[in-house]
MARKE-162772 format. One record per residue: residue number from 1; residue in one letter; x, y, z of N, C-alpha, C in turn. Coordinates in Angstrom, 2 decimals, m for minus. Layout:
BEGIN
num,residu,n.x,n.y,n.z,ca.x,ca.y,ca.z,c.x,c.y,c.z
NUM,A,X,Y,Z,X,Y,Z,X,Y,Z $
...
//
This chain:
BEGIN
num,residu,n.x,n.y,n.z,ca.x,ca.y,ca.z,c.x,c.y,c.z
1,M,210.06,328.73,122.41,209.54,329.75,121.60,209.06,329.23,120.24 $
2,A,209.60,328.06,119.88,209.23,327.40,118.62,207.74,327.16,118.56 $
3,G,207.14,327.66,117.45,205.70,327.39,117.23,204.78,328.33,118.01 $
4,A,205.35,329.25,118.82,204.55,330.16,119.58,204.12,331.30,118.64 $
5,P,202.96,331.90,118.92,202.43,333.03,118.06,203.47,334.14,118.03 $
6,E,203.62,334.72,116.92,204.55,335.83,116.72,203.78,337.11,116.61 $
7,Y,204.27,338.12,117.32,203.75,339.48,117.22,204.81,340.38,116.79 $
8,A,204.59,341.27,115.88,205.64,342.26,115.46,204.96,343.66,115.43 $
9,F,205.48,344.50,116.34,204.89,345.82,116.46,205.95,346.82,116.14 $
10,L,205.68,347.81,115.34,206.57,348.89,114.96,205.96,350.16,115.42 $
11,T,206.59,350.86,116.33,206.03,352.12,116.89,206.99,353.24,116.51 $
12,H,206.40,354.38,116.13,207.14,355.64,115.82,206.69,356.74,116.67 $
13,W,207.64,357.40,117.27,207.35,358.67,118.03,208.21,359.73,117.42 $
14,R,207.74,360.99,117.53,208.50,362.14,117.11,208.38,363.13,118.24 $
15,L,209.52,363.49,118.85,209.53,364.36,120.02,210.45,365.54,119.86 $
16,K,210.06,366.63,120.37,210.96,367.82,120.38,211.97,367.62,121.53 $
17,A,213.14,367.12,121.14,214.15,366.76,122.13,215.42,366.42,121.39 $
18,T,216.42,366.09,122.13,217.68,365.55,121.50,217.61,364.03,121.66 $
19,A,218.35,363.39,120.84,218.47,361.89,120.94,219.04,361.49,122.29 $
20,Q,220.01,362.36,122.72,220.66,361.98,124.06,219.64,362.13,125.21 $
21,E,218.79,363.15,125.14,217.79,363.32,126.20,216.85,362.09,126.25 $
22,V,216.43,361.65,125.09,215.48,360.51,125.04,216.21,359.22,125.44 $
23,F,217.45,359.11,124.96,218.20,357.92,125.28,218.37,357.82,126.79 $
24,D,218.71,358.98,127.42,218.97,358.95,128.88,217.75,358.51,129.66 $
25,V,216.53,358.82,129.19,215.37,358.41,129.87,215.09,356.96,129.63 $
26,L,215.04,356.51,128.36,214.78,355.11,127.98,215.75,354.13,128.46 $
27,S,217.02,354.54,128.57,218.05,353.59,128.90,218.17,353.39,130.47 $
28,E,217.40,354.04,131.24,217.37,353.88,132.69,216.03,353.20,133.04 $
29,P,216.00,351.82,133.03,214.70,351.18,133.20,214.13,351.31,134.56 $
30,L,214.95,351.48,135.62,214.39,351.63,137.01,213.47,352.81,137.16 $
31,G,213.47,353.71,136.22,212.58,354.87,136.28,211.23,354.65,135.56 $
32,L,211.07,353.54,134.85,209.86,353.31,134.08,208.58,353.44,134.86 $
33,A,208.51,352.83,136.05,207.28,352.79,136.80,206.90,354.20,137.25 $
34,R,207.96,355.07,137.42,207.68,356.47,137.84,207.16,357.30,136.68 $
35,W,207.81,357.25,135.49,207.34,358.15,134.45,206.34,357.51,133.42 $
36,W,206.20,356.20,133.45,205.23,355.55,132.55,204.34,354.60,133.42 $
37,P,203.68,355.19,134.36,202.92,354.41,135.42,201.65,353.72,134.80 $
38,S,201.17,354.21,133.69,199.95,353.60,133.12,200.24,352.15,132.56 $
39,V,201.56,351.86,132.36,201.91,350.55,131.82,202.83,349.75,132.80 $
40,Y,203.85,350.43,133.35,204.79,349.73,134.23,204.37,349.77,135.67 $
41,L,203.93,348.69,136.21,203.51,348.56,137.60,204.65,348.44,138.55 $
42,D,205.68,347.67,138.13,206.83,347.38,138.97,208.02,347.13,138.13 $
43,V,209.19,347.62,138.55,210.40,347.44,137.75,211.51,347.16,138.79 $
44,R,212.25,346.08,138.61,213.30,345.71,139.53,214.55,345.22,138.81 $
45,E,215.72,345.54,139.38,216.91,345.01,138.74,217.12,343.59,139.38 $
46,L,217.23,342.64,138.48,217.42,341.22,138.93,218.90,340.89,138.87 $
47,E,219.68,341.45,137.98,221.10,341.19,137.91,221.75,342.50,137.38 $
48,P,222.88,342.94,138.00,223.53,344.12,137.53,224.27,343.92,136.24 $
49,A,224.65,344.96,135.58,225.35,344.92,134.34,226.77,344.43,134.63 $
50,D,227.46,343.82,133.65,228.87,343.55,133.77,229.62,344.92,133.87 $
51,P,230.50,345.03,134.86,231.19,346.30,135.16,232.11,346.67,133.99 $
52,V,232.56,345.76,133.18,233.51,346.08,132.11,232.77,346.42,130.87 $
53,T,231.82,345.57,130.44,231.15,345.75,129.16,229.84,346.55,129.28 $
54,G,229.26,346.61,130.46,228.04,347.39,130.66,226.85,346.55,130.16 $
55,R,227.08,345.37,129.76,226.00,344.52,129.26,225.53,343.52,130.31 $
56,G,224.38,342.90,130.00,223.95,341.81,130.87,223.07,342.16,132.00 $
57,R,222.73,343.45,132.14,221.84,343.85,133.18,220.42,343.28,132.89 $
58,V,219.86,342.56,133.86,218.57,341.99,133.78,217.56,342.76,134.63 $
59,I,216.48,343.13,133.99,215.43,343.92,134.63,214.12,343.17,134.60 $
60,G,213.49,342.98,135.76,212.20,342.30,135.86,211.13,343.34,135.87 $
61,V,210.03,343.14,135.08,208.95,344.10,135.00,207.59,343.42,135.19 $
62,H,206.66,344.17,135.73,205.23,343.73,135.80,204.52,344.87,135.05 $
63,T,203.86,344.56,133.96,203.25,345.50,133.08,201.72,345.23,132.87 $
64,R,201.05,346.22,132.39,199.66,346.08,132.06,199.41,346.90,130.82 $
65,G,198.26,346.72,130.24,197.75,347.49,129.13,196.38,348.01,129.46 $
66,R,195.61,348.19,128.46,194.22,348.63,128.66,193.34,347.45,129.01 $
67,L,193.70,346.26,128.52,192.92,345.05,128.75,193.16,344.60,130.21 $
68,P,192.20,343.78,130.75,192.25,343.40,132.14,193.19,342.19,132.43 $
69,Y,194.44,342.33,132.06,195.41,341.30,132.46,196.78,341.97,132.61 $
70,T,197.68,341.36,133.31,199.02,341.91,133.54,200.04,340.84,133.01 $
71,L,201.27,341.33,132.77,202.29,340.49,132.24,203.53,340.64,133.13 $
72,R,204.19,339.52,133.34,205.46,339.51,134.06,206.54,338.99,133.12 $
73,W,207.54,339.76,132.99,208.59,339.41,132.10,209.89,340.16,132.51 $
74,N,210.99,339.70,131.93,212.22,340.48,132.17,212.95,340.70,130.83 $
75,F,213.92,341.62,130.90,214.66,341.89,129.73,216.12,342.13,130.09 $
76,T,216.94,341.79,129.11,218.39,342.04,129.19,218.82,342.91,128.05 $
77,V,219.49,344.00,128.34,220.05,344.85,127.29,221.23,344.18,126.76 $
78,T,221.18,343.82,125.50,222.32,343.11,124.81,223.25,343.99,123.99 $
79,D,222.80,345.17,123.62,223.62,346.05,122.86,223.11,347.47,123.07 $
80,S,224.07,348.42,123.21,223.72,349.83,123.40,224.71,350.71,122.63 $
81,T,224.14,351.60,121.87,224.96,352.60,121.10,224.44,354.02,121.40 $
82,P,224.77,354.55,122.56,224.30,355.90,122.95,224.78,356.97,121.90 $
83,P,223.91,357.90,121.51,222.49,358.06,121.89,221.57,357.51,120.82 $
84,H,222.12,356.58,120.03,221.29,356.00,118.89,220.31,354.92,119.20 $
85,G,220.45,354.29,120.41,219.52,353.28,120.75,220.12,352.09,121.47 $
86,F,219.28,351.03,121.63,219.72,349.85,122.25,218.82,348.70,121.92 $
87,R,219.29,347.50,122.16,218.59,346.26,121.86,218.37,345.46,123.12 $
88,L,217.23,344.90,123.27,216.98,344.04,124.44,216.36,342.71,124.08 $
89,V,216.54,341.71,124.92,215.94,340.42,124.72,215.02,340.17,125.92 $
90,A,213.82,339.78,125.61,212.71,339.57,126.62,212.48,338.12,126.85 $
91,H,212.23,337.84,128.12,211.86,336.42,128.54,210.70,336.53,129.57 $
92,G,209.95,335.48,129.62,208.79,335.44,130.61,207.48,335.30,129.82 $
93,D,206.55,336.12,130.15,205.27,336.07,129.38,205.42,336.46,127.95 $
94,F,206.54,337.13,127.60,207.00,337.43,126.32,208.35,336.77,126.08 $
95,E,208.63,336.29,124.87,209.95,335.92,124.46,210.25,336.62,123.13 $
96,G,211.34,337.28,123.01,211.65,337.95,121.81,212.66,339.10,122.01 $
97,T,212.61,340.07,121.02,213.53,341.16,121.05,212.84,342.48,120.86 $
98,G,213.45,343.49,121.38,213.01,344.90,121.20,214.22,345.77,120.80 $
99,V,214.03,346.62,119.80,215.07,347.54,119.41,214.54,348.95,119.42 $
100,W,215.14,349.77,120.31,214.94,351.20,120.30,215.91,351.87,119.37 $
101,S,215.48,352.65,118.41,216.34,353.41,117.50,215.96,354.85,117.56 $
102,L,216.98,355.71,117.74,216.81,357.15,117.90,217.60,357.88,116.81 $
103,G,216.98,358.85,116.11,217.66,359.56,115.13,217.24,361.10,115.23 $
104,Q,218.32,361.89,115.25,218.11,363.33,115.40,217.72,363.92,114.01 $
105,D,216.69,364.77,114.05,216.22,365.50,112.87,215.96,366.93,113.26 $
106,G,216.99,367.78,113.22,216.90,369.12,113.64,216.58,369.15,115.13 $
107,E,215.53,369.92,115.53,215.21,370.01,116.96,214.30,368.83,117.44 $
108,F,214.07,367.88,116.52,213.26,366.70,116.93,214.10,365.43,116.88 $
109,V,213.59,364.45,117.63,214.18,363.13,117.57,213.06,362.16,117.11 $
110,D,213.46,361.35,116.14,212.55,360.27,115.70,212.92,359.04,116.43 $
111,V,211.89,358.46,117.08,212.10,357.24,117.86,211.32,356.10,117.21 $
112,T,212.01,354.98,117.09,211.30,353.80,116.59,211.52,352.68,117.55 $
113,Y,210.47,351.91,117.87,210.59,350.72,118.69,210.09,349.55,117.83 $
114,D,210.95,348.60,117.60,210.67,347.41,116.83,210.60,346.26,117.92 $
115,W,209.36,345.80,118.16,209.11,344.82,119.20,208.58,343.48,118.52 $
116,R,209.43,342.45,118.59,209.09,341.20,117.93,209.17,340.14,118.97 $
117,I,207.96,339.66,119.29,207.86,338.72,120.45,206.93,337.56,120.10 $
118,S,207.15,336.49,120.85,206.21,335.38,120.92,205.57,335.40,122.21 $
119,A,204.36,335.09,122.28,203.58,335.03,123.52,203.75,333.77,124.26 $
120,E,204.01,333.83,125.55,204.13,332.60,126.34,202.98,332.51,127.37 $
121,K,202.36,333.69,127.65,201.28,333.67,128.58,200.08,332.97,127.86 $
122,P,199.40,332.00,128.44,198.35,331.24,127.75,197.26,332.09,127.15 $
123,L,196.84,333.15,127.80,195.77,333.98,127.22,196.23,334.53,125.83 $
124,L,197.48,334.99,125.79,197.99,335.57,124.55,198.31,334.47,123.51 $
125,R,198.88,333.45,124.01,199.35,332.29,123.11,198.17,331.62,122.46 $
126,Y,197.16,331.26,123.19,196.03,330.47,122.61,194.94,331.31,122.09 $
127,G,194.94,332.61,122.39,193.89,333.48,121.84,194.32,334.29,120.63 $
128,T,195.56,334.00,120.16,196.11,334.83,119.04,195.18,335.00,117.85 $
129,L,194.74,333.87,117.33,193.95,333.96,116.13,192.74,334.87,116.20 $
130,V,192.03,334.72,117.34,190.83,335.49,117.50,191.09,336.88,118.09 $
131,F,192.10,337.04,118.94,192.30,338.23,119.60,193.47,339.12,119.07 $
132,R,194.15,338.63,118.03,195.28,339.44,117.55,195.00,340.90,117.38 $
133,P,193.91,341.31,116.67,193.61,342.75,116.59,193.41,343.46,117.98 $
134,I,192.86,342.73,118.89,192.66,343.34,120.21,194.00,343.54,120.93 $
135,F,194.86,342.52,120.84,196.18,342.61,121.42,196.95,343.75,120.76 $
136,A,196.87,343.87,119.43,197.54,344.93,118.75,197.08,346.33,119.21 $
137,A,195.78,346.46,119.31,195.17,347.71,119.81,195.69,348.00,121.29 $
138,N,195.77,346.99,122.07,196.28,347.11,123.45,197.77,347.61,123.41 $
139,H,198.52,347.09,122.53,199.89,347.51,122.43,199.94,349.01,121.97 $
140,R,199.15,349.38,120.95,199.12,350.78,120.48,198.74,351.70,121.65 $
141,W,197.75,351.28,122.46,197.31,352.07,123.59,198.50,352.32,124.59 $
142,A,199.21,351.20,124.88,200.32,351.27,125.85,201.43,352.19,125.29 $
143,M,201.71,352.07,123.98,202.81,352.92,123.45,202.36,354.35,123.32 $
144,A,201.09,354.62,123.09,200.60,355.99,123.10,200.81,356.59,124.47 $
145,R,200.52,355.85,125.50,200.75,356.35,126.86,202.22,356.62,127.13 $
146,G,203.04,355.76,126.50,204.51,355.92,126.65,204.99,357.22,126.03 $
147,Q,204.43,357.55,124.83,204.90,358.74,124.19,204.43,359.99,125.04 $
148,E,203.19,359.97,125.50,202.72,361.11,126.37,203.59,361.20,127.61 $
149,S,203.85,360.05,128.27,204.61,360.03,129.48,206.05,360.49,129.25 $
150,L,206.65,360.07,128.15,208.03,360.47,127.84,208.04,361.96,127.60 $
151,R,207.12,362.49,126.91,207.09,363.96,126.67,207.05,364.73,128.06 $
152,R,206.18,364.26,128.98,206.10,364.86,130.28,207.37,364.72,131.07 $
153,E,208.01,363.55,130.98,209.27,363.30,131.65,210.36,364.25,131.09 $
154,L,210.44,364.46,129.84,211.41,365.35,129.26,211.19,366.79,129.76 $
155,E,209.89,367.24,129.84,209.57,368.51,130.34,209.93,368.67,131.78 $
156,R,209.70,367.60,132.60,210.04,367.60,134.00,211.61,367.79,134.16 $
157,R,212.37,367.06,133.37,213.78,367.10,133.47,214.38,368.43,133.04 $
158,R,213.67,369.18,132.15,214.15,370.45,131.71,213.72,371.61,132.66 $
159,A,212.71,371.37,133.44,212.19,372.41,134.32,213.26,372.78,135.36 $
160,P,213.37,374.06,135.70,214.33,374.42,136.76,213.91,373.82,138.07 $
161,A,214.91,373.43,138.87,214.59,372.88,140.22,213.82,373.87,141.04 $
162,A,212.94,373.39,141.87,212.11,374.26,142.72,213.07,375.05,143.67 $
163,G,212.91,376.35,143.72,213.71,377.12,144.62,215.04,377.56,144.01 $
164,S,215.32,377.19,142.83,216.65,377.48,142.26,216.58,378.75,141.37 $
165,S,215.42,379.31,141.23,215.35,380.42,140.30,215.92,381.75,141.02 $
166,Y,216.59,382.56,140.22,217.15,383.78,140.74,216.05,384.78,141.01 $
167,R,216.12,385.40,142.14,215.20,386.47,142.48,215.86,387.81,142.69 $
168,L,215.28,388.84,142.22,215.95,390.13,142.41,215.66,390.59,143.84 $
169,P,216.66,391.26,144.43,216.51,391.74,145.90,215.40,392.76,146.03 $
//
């Protein structure tokens, strides 16, 4: 990672939800391809979490953005403080850290994602000086899709199950 281009992205979302609801969605990575399909093409568990500490779970992902390339990388959740957030370490086409922070503000939750990575994929690594604004726009596009998708996922989870509504005789 030494000498590799550094990218630092700070994303803010504000959703009408509880921190616990948002944490429950974000902290279950195997659901990412289902609820955030515009970015996550494939998600697999590579190593389970330690049964005692709950740490060390490794997730492999195949992602895309708006630009015509895909990325393969994995992440390990290194710290988790439900419902306030968690920290991950990324390896593969990205090397670095991501920190999800959640704070309750009345009926809303403020979500911040601090993504600090170095690019290992040659396109990103060697094109940084010229393409940095394009890569940043691509990240903003992906995160905007994430906010929209998370909002829909929260609505889906709150909806009554089909056929479970009470009907008068």
